[in-house]
C-alpha positions as a Markdown table, in Angstrom:
| # | Residue | x | y | z |
|---|---|---|---|---|
| 1 | Unk | 50.3 | 42.0 | 37.7 |
| 2 | Unk | 49.0 | 43.9 | 35.4 |
| 3 | Unk | 50.4 | 47.4 | 35.5 |
| 4 | Unk | 47.6 | 49.9 | 34.8 |
| 5 | Unk | 47.9 | 52.5 | 31.5 |
| 6 | Unk | 47.2 | 55.5 | 33.3 |
| 7 | Unk | 47.9 | 56.5 | 36.8 |
| 8 | Unk | 45.0 | 55.9 | 39.6 |
| 9 | Unk | 43.0 | 58.9 | 39.8 |
| 10 | Unk | 44.4 | 60.5 | 36.7 |
| 11 | Unk | 42.9 | 60.8 | 33.8 |
| 12 | Unk | 41.3 | 57.9 | 31.5 |
| 13 | Unk | 43.1 | 56.2 | 28.5 |
| 14 | Unk | 40.6 | 57.8 | 26.0 |
| 15 | Unk | 41.3 | 61.5 | 27.9 |
| 16 | Unk | 44.9 | 61.3 | 27.6 |
| 17 | Unk | 45.0 | 59.9 | 24.2 |
| 18 | Unk | 42.3 | 62.9 | 23.3 |
| 19 | Unk | 44.6 | 65.9 | 25.0 |
| 20 | Unk | 47.7 | 64.3 | 23.2 |
| 21 | Unk | 45.8 | 65.0 | 19.7 |
| 22 | Unk | 44.5 | 67.8 | 20.5 |
| 23 | Unk | 47.3 | 69.9 | 21.6 |
| 24 | Unk | 49.4 | 69.0 | 19.0 |
| 25 | Unk | 47.1 | 69.7 | 16.4 |
| 26 | Unk | 45.6 | 72.9 | 18.2 |
| 27 | Unk | 48.6 | 73.9 | 19.7 |
| 28 | Unk | 49.9 | 75.5 | 23.6 |
| 29 | Unk | 46.6 | 77.8 | 23.1 |
| 30 | Unk | 44.2 | 75.0 | 21.5 |
| 31 | Unk | 41.6 | 75.2 | 24.9 |
| 32 | Unk | 41.5 | 78.7 | 25.2 |
| 33 | Unk | 41.0 | 78.8 | 21.0 |
| 34 | Unk | 38.0 | 76.6 | 21.2 |
| 35 | Unk | 36.5 | 78.2 | 24.3 |
| 36 | Unk | 36.7 | 81.7 | 22.5 |
| 37 | Unk | 35.4 | 80.3 | 19.1 |
| 38 | Unk | 32.5 | 78.3 | 20.4 |
| 39 | Unk | 31.6 | 80.6 | 23.5 |
| 40 | Unk | 31.8 | 84.2 | 21.8 |
| 41 | Unk | 28.0 | 84.6 | 21.3 |
| 42 | Unk | 26.9 | 86.1 | 17.8 |
| 43 | Unk | 25.8 | 85.0 | 14.1 |
| 44 | Unk | 27.8 | 82.4 | 12.3 |
| 45 | Unk | 28.9 | 81.9 | 8.5 |
| 46 | Unk | 27.3 | 78.5 | 9.1 |
| 47 | Unk | 24.5 | 77.2 | 11.0 |
| 48 | Unk | 24.9 | 74.0 | 13.0 |
| 49 | Unk | 22.9 | 72.0 | 10.5 |
| 50 | Unk | 25.5 | 73.0 | 7.3 |
| 51 | Unk | 27.9 | 70.2 | 5.9 |
| 52 | Unk | 30.5 | 72.4 | 6.6 |
| 53 | Unk | 30.3 | 71.6 | 10.3 |
| 54 | Unk | 30.3 | 67.9 | 10.4 |
| 55 | Unk | 32.8 | 67.5 | 7.7 |
| 56 | Unk | 35.5 | 69.2 | 9.6 |
| 57 | Unk | 34.4 | 68.2 | 13.1 |
| 58 | Unk | 35.1 | 64.7 | 11.8 |
| 59 | Unk | 38.5 | 62.7 | 12.3 |
| 60 | Unk | 38.6 | 62.0 | 8.4 |
| 61 | Unk | 40.0 | 65.6 | 8.7 |
| 62 | Unk | 43.1 | 63.9 | 9.1 |
| 63 | Unk | 43.6 | 62.1 | 6.0 |
| 64 | Unk | 42.0 | 64.8 | 4.0 |
| 65 | Unk | 44.3 | 67.5 | 5.1 |
| 66 | Unk | 47.5 | 65.5 | 4.2 |
| 67 | Unk | 46.2 | 64.2 | 1.0 |
| 68 | Unk | 45.4 | 67.8 | 0.1 |
| 69 | Unk | 48.8 | 68.8 | 1.0 |
| 70 | Unk | 50.0 | 66.5 | -1.5 |
| 71 | Unk | 47.8 | 67.6 | -4.5 |
| 72 | Unk | 48.4 | 71.4 | -3.5 |
| 73 | Unk | 52.4 | 70.4 | -4.1 |
| 74 | Unk | 51.6 | 69.5 | -8.0 |
| 75 | Unk | 50.9 | 73.0 | -8.7 |
| 76 | Unk | 54.7 | 74.4 | -9.0 |
| 77 | Unk | 53.5 | 78.2 | -8.1 |
| 78 | Unk | 52.1 | 76.9 | -5.3 |
| 79 | Unk | 55.0 | 74.6 | -4.3 |
| 80 | Unk | 57.5 | 77.4 | -4.8 |
| 81 | Unk | 55.4 | 79.7 | -2.3 |
| 82 | Unk | 55.5 | 77.4 | 0.3 |
| 83 | Unk | 59.2 | 76.1 | -0.3 |
| 84 | Unk | 60.0 | 79.5 | -0.1 |
| 85 | Unk | 57.9 | 81.3 | 2.6 |
| 86 | Unk | 55.9 | 78.6 | 4.9 |
| 87 | Unk | 59.1 | 77.1 | 6.7 |
| 88 | Unk | 56.7 | 74.1 | 6.8 |
| 89 | Unk | 60.2 | 71.8 | 7.8 |
| 90 | Unk | 61.2 | 74.1 | 10.4 |
| 91 | Unk | 57.8 | 74.5 | 12.3 |
| 92 | Unk | 55.1 | 71.5 | 10.7 |
| 93 | Unk | 53.1 | 71.8 | 14.0 |
| 94 | Unk | 53.2 | 75.1 | 13.5 |
| 95 | Unk | 51.9 | 75.3 | 10.0 |
| 96 | Unk | 49.4 | 72.5 | 11.0 |
| 97 | Unk | 47.9 | 74.4 | 14.3 |
| 98 | Unk | 48.0 | 77.8 | 12.3 |
| 99 | Unk | 45.5 | 76.0 | 9.8 |
| 100 | Unk | 43.4 | 74.1 | 12.0 |
| 101 | Unk | 42.4 | 77.5 | 14.1 |
| 102 | Unk | 41.6 | 79.1 | 10.8 |
| 103 | Unk | 39.4 | 75.9 | 9.8 |
| 104 | Unk | 37.9 | 76.1 | 13.2 |
| 105 | Unk | 37.4 | 80.0 | 13.4 |
| 106 | Unk | 36.0 | 80.1 | 10.0 |
| 107 | Unk | 33.9 | 76.9 | 10.5 |
| 108 | Unk | 32.1 | 77.7 | 14.0 |
| 109 | Unk | 33.2 | 81.0 | 15.0 |
| 110 | Unk | 31.3 | 84.4 | 15.3 |
| 111 | Unk | 31.0 | 85.9 | 11.8 |
| 112 | Unk | 33.2 | 88.8 | 12.7 |
| 113 | Unk | 35.8 | 86.4 | 13.5 |
| 114 | Unk | 35.6 | 84.5 | 10.3 |
| 115 | Unk | 36.0 | 87.3 | 8.7 |
| 116 | Unk | 39.3 | 88.6 | 10.9 |
| 117 | Unk | 40.4 | 85.4 | 10.1 |
| 118 | Unk | 40.1 | 85.8 | 6.2 |
| 119 | Unk | 41.7 | 89.4 | 6.4 |
| 120 | Unk | 44.8 | 88.5 | 8.3 |
| 121 | Unk | 45.3 | 85.1 | 5.9 |
| 122 | Unk | 44.5 | 87.8 | 2.7 |
| 123 | Unk | 47.6 | 90.2 | 4.2 |
| 124 | Unk | 50.2 | 87.4 | 4.8 |
| 125 | Unk | 49.7 | 86.4 | 1.4 |
| 126 | Unk | 50.3 | 89.8 | -0.1 |
| 127 | Unk | 53.7 | 89.5 | 1.3 |
| 128 | Unk | 54.4 | 86.3 | -0.7 |
| 129 | Unk | 56.3 | 86.9 | -3.7 |
| 130 | Unk | 59.0 | 85.6 | -5.2 |
| 131 | Unk | 60.4 | 83.8 | -8.7 |
| 132 | Unk | 61.0 | 80.3 | -9.4 |
| 133 | Unk | 64.1 | 78.1 | -9.9 |
| 134 | Unk | 63.0 | 78.5 | -14.0 |
| 135 | Unk | 62.1 | 81.7 | -13.9 |
| 136 | Unk | 58.2 | 82.1 | -13.4 |
| 137 | Unk | 56.7 | 84.8 | -10.7 |
| 138 | Unk | 54.3 | 84.0 | -8.3 |
| 139 | Unk | 52.1 | 85.6 | -5.6 |
| 140 | Unk | 50.3 | 83.7 | -3.2 |
| 141 | Unk | 47.3 | 86.5 | -3.6 |
| 142 | Unk | 47.0 | 85.5 | -7.2 |
| 143 | Unk | 43.0 | 84.7 | -7.7 |
| 144 | Unk | 44.2 | 82.1 | -10.1 |
| 145 | Unk | 46.7 | 80.3 | -7.6 |
| 146 | Unk | 44.1 | 80.9 | -4.6 |
| 147 | Unk | 41.3 | 79.1 | -6.3 |
| 148 | Unk | 43.9 | 76.2 | -7.2 |
| 149 | Unk | 44.2 | 76.0 | -3.3 |
| 150 | Unk | 40.7 | 76.2 | -2.6 |
| 151 | Unk | 39.5 | 73.9 | -5.2 |
| 152 | Unk | 42.1 | 71.1 | -3.7 |
| 153 | Unk | 41.5 | 71.3 | -0.5 |
| 154 | Unk | 37.7 | 71.2 | -0.9 |
| 155 | Unk | 37.8 | 68.0 | -3.1 |
| 156 | Unk | 40.3 | 66.2 | -0.8 |
| 157 | Unk | 38.5 | 67.0 | 2.2 |
| 158 | Unk | 35.1 | 66.2 | 0.8 |
| 159 | Unk | 36.4 | 62.5 | -0.7 |
| 160 | Unk | 38.1 | 61.8 | 2.6 |
| 161 | Unk | 34.8 | 62.4 | 4.7 |
| 162 | Unk | 32.8 | 60.4 | 2.0 |
| 163 | Unk | 35.2 | 57.4 | 2.2 |
| 164 | Unk | 36.1 | 58.2 | 6.1 |
| 165 | Unk | 33.8 | 60.1 | 8.3 |
| 166 | Unk | 31.2 | 58.8 | 10.7 |
| 167 | Unk | 28.3 | 60.2 | 8.4 |
| 168 | Unk | 29.0 | 60.5 | 4.9 |
| 169 | Unk | 27.1 | 63.1 | 2.7 |
| 170 | Unk | 24.3 | 62.5 | 0.8 |
| 171 | Unk | 24.4 | 64.0 | -3.2 |
| 172 | Unk | 22.5 | 67.1 | -2.2 |
| 173 | Unk | 24.9 | 67.7 | 1.2 |
| 174 | Unk | 27.9 | 67.2 | -0.8 |
| 175 | Unk | 26.7 | 70.2 | -3.2 |
| 176 | Unk | 26.0 | 71.9 | 0.3 |
| 177 | Unk | 29.4 | 71.8 | 1.5 |
| 178 | Unk | 30.9 | 72.7 | -1.6 |
| 179 | Unk | 29.0 | 75.8 | -1.2 |
| 180 | Unk | 29.7 | 76.3 | 2.1 |
| 181 | Unk | 33.6 | 76.2 | 1.1 |
| 182 | Unk | 33.0 | 78.9 | -1.5 |
| 183 | Unk | 31.9 | 81.2 | 1.2 |
| 184 | Unk | 35.3 | 81.2 | 2.8 |
| 185 | Unk | 37.2 | 81.1 | -0.5 |
| 186 | Unk | 35.5 | 84.5 | -1.7 |
| 187 | Unk | 36.4 | 85.9 | 1.2 |
| 188 | Unk | 40.0 | 85.2 | 1.2 |
| 189 | Unk | 39.8 | 86.4 | -2.5 |
| 190 | Unk | 39.0 | 83.5 | -4.8 |
| 191 | Unk | 36.8 | 85.2 | -7.5 |
| 192 | Unk | 33.8 | 83.0 | -8.6 |
| 193 | Unk | 34.5 | 80.0 | -6.7 |
| 194 | Unk | 32.9 | 76.7 | -7.3 |
| 195 | Unk | 29.5 | 76.0 | -5.8 |
| 196 | Unk | 28.3 | 72.7 | -6.3 |
| 197 | Unk | 30.2 | 69.3 | -6.7 |
| 198 | Unk | 29.5 | 69.5 | -10.5 |
| 199 | Unk | 31.7 | 72.8 | -10.9 |
| 200 | Unk | 34.2 | 71.8 | -8.6 |
| 201 | Unk | 35.3 | 68.8 | -10.6 |
| 202 | Unk | 35.4 | 70.8 | -13.6 |
| 203 | Unk | 37.5 | 73.5 | -12.2 |
| 204 | Unk | 40.1 | 70.7 | -11.2 |
| 205 | Unk | 40.0 | 69.6 | -14.5 |
| 206 | Unk | 40.6 | 72.8 | -16.0 |
| 207 | Unk | 43.8 | 73.0 | -13.8 |
| 208 | Unk | 45.4 | 69.9 | -14.8 |
| 209 | Unk | 47.6 | 71.3 | -17.6 |
| 210 | Unk | 49.4 | 73.2 | -15.1 |
| 211 | Unk | 50.2 | 70.3 | -12.7 |
| 212 | Unk | 53.5 | 68.5 | -12.3 |
| 213 | Unk | 55.7 | 67.2 | -9.8 |
| 214 | Unk | 59.1 | 69.4 | -9.5 |
| 215 | Unk | 61.8 | 68.3 | -7.0 |
| 216 | Unk | 60.1 | 70.6 | -4.4 |
| 217 | Unk | 57.0 | 68.6 | -4.5 |
| 218 | Unk | 58.9 | 65.3 | -4.3 |
| 219 | Unk | 61.0 | 66.4 | -1.7 |
| 220 | Unk | 58.1 | 67.8 | 0.2 |
| 221 | Unk | 56.1 | 64.4 | -0.1 |
| 222 | Unk | 58.9 | 62.3 | 1.0 |
| 223 | Unk | 59.3 | 64.9 | 4.5 |
| 224 | Unk | 55.4 | 64.4 | 5.0 |
| 225 | Unk | 55.2 | 60.9 | 4.4 |
| 226 | Unk | 58.9 | 59.6 | 5.4 |
| 227 | Unk | 59.9 | 61.7 | 7.7 |
| 228 | Unk | 57.3 | 63.5 | 9.6 |
| 229 | Unk | 57.8 | 64.9 | 13.0 |
| 230 | Unk | 55.7 | 62.8 | 15.3 |
| 231 | Unk | 56.3 | 60.7 | 18.6 |
| 232 | Unk | 57.6 | 57.2 | 17.6 |
| 233 | Unk | 54.5 | 55.3 | 19.0 |
| 234 | Unk | 52.6 | 57.5 | 16.8 |
| 235 | Unk | 54.8 | 56.7 | 13.5 |
| 236 | Unk | 52.7 | 53.4 | 13.3 |
| 237 | Unk | 48.6 | 55.0 | 13.0 |
| 238 | Unk | 50.4 | 58.0 | 11.2 |
| 239 | Unk | 51.7 | 55.6 | 8.1 |
| 240 | Unk | 48.2 | 54.5 | 8.1 |
| 241 | Unk | 46.6 | 58.2 | 7.7 |
| 242 | Unk | 49.6 | 58.4 | 5.1 |
| 243 | Unk | 48.8 | 55.5 | 3.2 |
| 244 | Unk | 45.1 | 56.6 | 3.0 |
| 245 | Unk | 46.1 | 60.0 | 1.8 |
| 246 | Unk | 48.0 | 59.0 | -1.2 |
| 247 | Unk | 45.3 | 56.4 | -1.8 |
| 248 | Unk | 42.8 | 59.6 | -2.2 |
| 249 | Unk | 45.2 | 60.8 | -4.7 |
| 250 | Unk | 44.2 | 60.6 | -8.4 |
| 251 | Unk | 46.7 | 57.6 | -9.7 |
| 252 | Unk | 48.3 | 60.1 | -12.2 |
| 253 | Unk | 49.1 | 62.6 | -8.9 |
| 254 | Unk | 50.9 | 59.8 | -7.0 |
| 255 | Unk | 52.7 | 58.4 | -9.6 |
| 256 | Unk | 53.9 | 61.8 | -10.4 |
| 257 | Unk | 55.0 | 62.3 | -6.9 |
| 258 | Unk | 56.7 | 59.1 | -7.1 |
| 259 | Unk | 54.8 | 57.7 | -4.3 |
| 260 | Unk | 54.3 | 53.9 | -4.1 |
| 261 | Unk | 51.1 | 52.5 | -4.7 |
| 262 | Unk | 49.5 | 49.4 | -5.0 |
| 263 | Unk | 45.6 | 49.9 | -6.0 |
| 264 | Unk | 44.8 | 45.8 | -5.5 |
| 265 | Unk | 45.4 | 46.3 | -2.3 |
| 266 | Unk | 43.7 | 49.3 | -1.0 |
| 267 | Unk | 40.5 | 48.1 | -1.1 |
| 268 | Unk | 41.2 | 44.9 | 1.2 |
| 269 | Unk | 43.9 | 46.3 | 3.1 |
| 270 | Unk | 44.8 | 50.0 | 3.1 |
| 271 | Unk | 40.8 | 51.5 | 3.8 |
| 272 | Unk | 40.1 | 49.4 | 6.4 |
| 273 | Unk | 43.1 | 50.3 | 7.8 |
| 274 | Unk | 42.6 | 53.6 | 7.6 |
| 275 | Unk | 38.8 | 53.4 | 8.7 |
| 276 | Unk | 39.7 | 51.9 | 12.0 |
| 277 | Unk | 42.5 | 54.8 | 12.8 |
| 278 | Unk | 40.0 | 57.4 | 12.0 |
| 279 | Unk | 37.5 | 55.6 | 14.3 |
| 280 | Unk | 40.0 | 55.4 | 17.0 |
| 281 | Unk | 40.5 | 59.1 | 16.5 |
| 282 | Unk | 37.4 | 59.6 | 16.6 |
| 283 | Unk | 36.8 | 58.1 | 19.8 |
| 284 | Unk | 39.5 | 59.6 | 21.5 |
| 285 | Unk | 38.6 | 63.5 | 20.1 |
| 286 | Unk | 34.6 | 62.6 | 21.9 |
| 287 | Unk | 34.1 | 64.0 | 24.7 |
| 288 | Unk | 33.9 | 61.7 | 27.8 |
| 289 | Unk | 31.0 | 60.7 | 29.4 |
| 290 | Unk | 31.9 | 62.6 | 32.4 |
| 291 | Unk | 32.3 | 65.7 | 31.2 |
| 292 | Unk | 28.9 | 65.1 | 29.4 |
């Protein structure tokens, strides 16, 4: 005798899984926030045709977001600020939910709400100051540090979308995505953010001499990759996401973080699994036919 995956008359497996994923990423106020973000009338920073909407609305962001955190950790001052002030170990889901809400508001929300979200982040940045273990002073409001966080994030999101997204961008759209992200970066206090892919690549290269893996960065990587705060049943798909997030990193970055990696297996093994898991998440989060 077979057993139903969901109770008779209850939600479908797709709806149940989609709700589980959404509640984890968006938090307890996710449904209310989504209604407000998409339902409030008024002008937006980005129209429906802009590539930032395509990139940020795709399940490839799960891989891109994790890869961005790993890459960002390689700047010692950025990592010190996260380790000392974010509380990501004690409340990792809360941090993810705040980040996802910020991305949703700035990408899809009314222009006024997007600006207010950026203003709130800037106010928090002004309070994040300190000194590293080796005596370097840092401030989250430092434009140079803000730019590093921005370019690492933009590059990771874009590369993940181009590899795992349902509808990759062409070259012109890739440039437009970088320009879209520059709009948000400017509102966050980044001076002269890169406006196309060539500028993004050059800016990333300019930071290379400042980057290194500290003990805090390696500890953070182990926490994110090996001890994630996810339910037991989600460990396998999360492991696939983690492996693909590592595969997005430059080789020098994964080596600096002491992350095991076999490039020869990435093409035939790691990437196909990443594509499959991303497609599964995309399927689960898509609106159900009954709701359409």
